[in-house]
C-alpha positions in Angstrom: 127.9 106.5 72.5 128.1 106.8 76.3 130.0 104.3 78.5 128.4 103.7 81.8 130.6 104.4 84.9 130.2 104.2 88.6 132.0 104.6 91.9 130.8 103.2 95.3 132.8 103.8 98.4 132.4 102.7 102.0 134.0 104.2 105.1 134.0 102.0 108.2 135.4 104.0 111.1 138.1 105.6 108.9 138.9 102.5 107.0 137.9 103.1 103.3 136.7 100.3 101.0 136.0 100.8 97.3 133.6 98.4 95.7 135.1 96.6 92.7 132.1 94.7 91.4 128.4 95.6 91.0 125.4 93.7 89.7 122.9 96.6 90.1 122.1 99.6 92.1 118.7 101.3 92.8 118.2 104.6 94.6 114.7 105.9 95.5 114.0 109.5 96.6 110.7 111.2 97.2 109.4 114.3 99.0 106.7 112.0 100.5 109.3 109.8 102.2 111.4 110.8 105.1 114.5 109.0 103.8 116.2 108.4 100.5 117.1 104.7 100.3 119.6 102.8 98.1 120.0 99.1 97.4 123.3 97.8 96.2 123.2 94.3 94.7 126.3 92.2 94.3 126.7 88.7 92.8 126.5 85.8 95.2 130.0 84.6 94.2 132.9 85.7 92.0 135.2 83.1 90.4 133.3 80.5 92.4 134.3 82.2 95.6 131.5 83.4 97.9 131.8 87.1 98.8 132.6 87.8 102.4 132.0 91.6 102.3 130.9 91.7 105.9 134.5 91.5 107.0 134.9 95.0 105.6 131.6 96.7 106.1 128.6 96.4 108.5 125.6 98.3 109.8 126.3 102.0 110.2 129.2 102.1 107.7 128.9 105.2 105.6 128.4 104.8 101.8 128.9 107.1 98.8 127.3 106.2 95.4 128.3 108.1 92.3 127.0 107.2 88.8 127.5 108.6 85.3 129.0 108.1 81.9 132.6 108.2 80.6 134.2 109.1 84.0 131.8 112.1 84.5 130.3 111.0 87.8 127.4 112.6 89.8 126.9 112.0 93.5 123.6 110.2 93.6 123.5 109.1 97.3 125.3 109.4 100.6 124.2 107.7 103.7 124.7 104.6 105.9 124.3 100.8 105.7 121.1 99.8 107.4 121.2 96.1 106.6 123.2 93.5 104.6 121.1 90.6 103.3 123.1 87.4 102.6 120.3 84.9 102.1 120.5 82.5 99.2 120.9 84.5 96.0 122.6 87.9 95.3 124.0 89.9 98.2 122.0 93.0 99.0 123.3 96.1 100.8 120.4 98.2 102.1 121.3 101.9 102.7 119.5 104.9 104.2 120.4 108.6 104.2 121.0 110.6 107.4 117.6 109.6 108.8 119.5 106.4 109.9 121.3 108.5 112.5 117.9 109.8 113.8 116.5 106.4 114.6 117.6 106.9 118.2 115.5 107.5 121.3 115.2 111.1 122.5 114.4 112.2 126.0 110.7 112.5 126.9 109.6 116.1 126.9 106.5 118.3 126.8 107.1 121.3 124.6 104.5 124.0 125.5 104.1 126.0 123.3 106.3 124.9 120.4 106.7 125.0 116.6 107.9 122.8 113.8 111.2 124.6 114.0 111.6 124.2 117.7 110.7 120.5 117.7 113.1 119.7 114.8 115.9 121.7 116.6 115.2 119.7 119.8 115.8 116.5 117.9 119.1 117.8 116.4 120.3 119.0 119.8 119.6 115.6 121.4 120.8 113.3 118.6 123.5 115.1 116.5 124.3 118.8 117.1 126.6 118.8 114.0 123.5 119.0 111.9 121.9 122.3 111.0 118.2 123.1 110.4 116.6 124.7 107.4 112.9 125.4 108.3 110.6 128.0 106.8 107.2 126.3 107.5 105.6 128.3 110.3 103.3 125.9 112.1 102.9 126.1 115.9 101.6 123.7 118.5 100.0 124.7 121.8 101.6 121.6 123.2 103.7 118.8 121.7 104.6 115.7 123.7 107.4 113.3 123.0 107.1 110.1 124.9 109.2 106.9 124.4 109.9 107.9 120.8 112.8 108.0 118.4 113.8 111.0 116.2 112.3 109.1 113.3 109.0 108.7 115.2 108.8 112.4 115.8 109.6 113.4 112.3 107.1 111.0 110.9 104.4 112.4 113.1 105.2 116.0 112.1 105.1 115.0 108.4 101.8 113.2 108.7 100.1 116.0 110.7 101.4 119.0 108.8 102.1 117.6 105.3 105.6 119.2 105.6 108.3 118.3 103.1 110.9 116.8 105.6 114.2 115.4 104.3 117.9 115.3 105.0 120.8 116.7 103.0 123.3 114.1 104.2 126.3 115.6 102.4 125.9 119.0 104.0 124.4 117.7 107.2 121.1 119.7 107.0 117.6 118.7 108.1 115.1 120.4 105.9 111.5 121.2 106.9 109.4 123.1 104.3 105.8 123.5 103.2 105.0 121.2 100.3 106.1 122.3 96.8 107.8 125.5 98.1 111.5 124.7 97.9 112.8 124.5 94.3 116.1 122.7 93.5 117.6 122.7 90.0 115.8 122.9 86.7 115.8 120.1 84.1 114.1 119.8 80.7 112.3 116.9 79.1 110.5 116.4 75.9 107.8 113.7 75.1 109.3 113.5 71.6 113.0 113.4 72.5 114.3 112.2 75.9 111.3 110.5 77.5 111.7 106.8 76.8 108.4 105.6 78.4 105.5 107.4 80.0 102.4 106.5 82.0 101.5 110.2 82.6 97.9 111.3 82.7 97.1 115.0 82.8 94.7 116.0 85.6 93.0 119.3 86.2 92.2 120.5 89.7 88.7 121.5 88.6 88.0 117.8 87.8 89.2 116.5 91.2 87.1 117.8 94.0 88.6 117.4 97.5 87.2 118.4 100.9 89.7 118.5 103.8 88.8 118.5 107.4 91.4 119.2 110.1 90.6 118.1 113.7 92.5 119.3 116.7 92.2 118.5 120.4 93.4 121.4 122.5 95.2 121.1 125.9 91.8 121.1 127.7 90.5 118.2 125.7 88.1 120.3 123.5 87.9 119.2 119.9 87.8 121.8 117.2 87.7 121.4 113.4 87.9 123.4 110.2 87.0 122.4 106.7 88.4 123.5 103.4 88.0 122.6 99.7 85.0 121.7 97.7 81.9 120.4 99.5 80.9 117.0 98.2 84.4 116.1 97.0 86.6 113.3 98.2 86.8 113.6 101.9 90.2 113.7 103.7 90.3 114.0 107.5 93.5 114.7 109.4 93.9 114.7 113.1 96.6 117.1 114.4 97.9 118.1 117.8 96.7 121.2 119.7 97.2 124.2 117.4 95.5 127.5 116.5 92.8 127.7 113.8 95.1 129.8 111.6 97.7 127.0 111.7 95.0 124.4 111.1 94.1 126.4 107.9 97.8 126.2 106.8 97.7 122.4 107.2 94.4 122.2 105.3 95.9 124.3 102.4 98.9 122.0 102.3 96.7 118.9 102.1 94.6 120.5 99.4 97.7 121.3 97.4 98.9 117.7 97.6 95.6 116.2 96.6 94.1 118.7 94.1 96.2 120.4 91.4 96.7 120.9 87.7 99.4 118.5 86.7 100.3 114.9 86.0 99.5 111.6 87.6 101.9 108.8 86.9 105.6 108.8 85.9 108.0 108.7 83.0 111.4 107.1 82.3 114.5 109.0 81.2 118.2 108.3 81.3 120.9 109.3 83.8 121.3 112.6 81.9 119.9 115.0 82.9 120.5 114.7 86.6 117.3 115.3 88.6 116.2 115.0 92.2 112.9 115.6 94.1 112.2 119.4 94.5 113.6 120.0 91.0 111.6 121.9 88.5 111.1 119.8 85.4 110.1 121.5 82.1 108.1 118.9 80.2 107.4 119.7 76.6 104.7 118.0 74.5 104.4 119.3 70.9 101.4 117.1 70.3 99.4 118.6 73.3 100.8 122.2 73.9 98.5 122.8 76.9 100.3 120.1 78.8 103.7 121.8 78.3 104.9 123.5 81.5 107.1 123.4 84.5 106.3 120.7 87.1 107.5 120.0 90.6 109.4 116.7 90.8 108.1 114.7 93.8 109.9 111.4 93.3 112.9 109.9 91.4 113.9 106.2 91.2 117.3 105.6 89.7 118.3 102.2 88.4 121.8 101.2 87.3 122.9 97.8 85.9 124.6 96.2 82.9 121.2 96.8 81.2 121.7 100.5 81.4 120.9 103.5 83.5 117.4 104.7 84.0 115.5 107.3 86.0 111.8 107.0 86.7 110.5 110.5 87.4 107.2 111.3 89.2 106.1 114.9 88.6 103.5 116.6 90.7 101.8 120.0 90.5 102.2 122.4 87.6 104.3 125.4 88.8 
């Protein structure tokens, strides 16, 4: 039998503080979200004494969350405190990964021409040069304008327009920008008959989900051009992007099709803290009752919950690899 274990540490300008009590902790990660977020919940009072944790930590304090069993801990989250909620009821500490650092204004600029890589590097140079960039998604803009925006605003616009997988590795200080479903992390194995506790998965086939994607771009002269990909008569998706070439518009269309039409699962399933899994992982899911569903799937989201009730991961798989 496993004994649940945890370690949560804060670092406030060099002053370290280790949490001694915990009601629950929830960590949510997804390739569709720019940031990983964590919520630490503490009891309102201990021994009839109201907690005064804000004397030790505050907004911007760094946080490390490790969870596991029997002293074997896995780093689940590293980031910064975004907010401390002390309304009536349990005390909640809301945390965000390194995206927190990029919620700063950047100088106005017109990058002409530019690319995903150049734009992301511009943000790093202006906000925190200690970060490095990992970008292998080759999308270029004829012109990209940043006006009265934060780093977060720019990254959100890039993600919405190109469907790129944009996320931070806070521990190693890396900003990642990749085409969807390209980068593969670790490999984990699940079985419908053994280590999947609960499932709402529904198997979908791309042939049964027709999608038509239209990409519209307005060039630097104000002329609108568009390209269409997918199946005529299918569910229509229209994306407006900045000025870019037709070849790059095709890349965006292909990425949108991949996100919206694939052989794979819709829904999620629940497992335990073991095995450790994160978005971008490749999950082998076995189903002896329906062998055609058995395969390797791209993990797009993981929600980890930890409390006295136990440890649980809710895993959302995507395309079949």
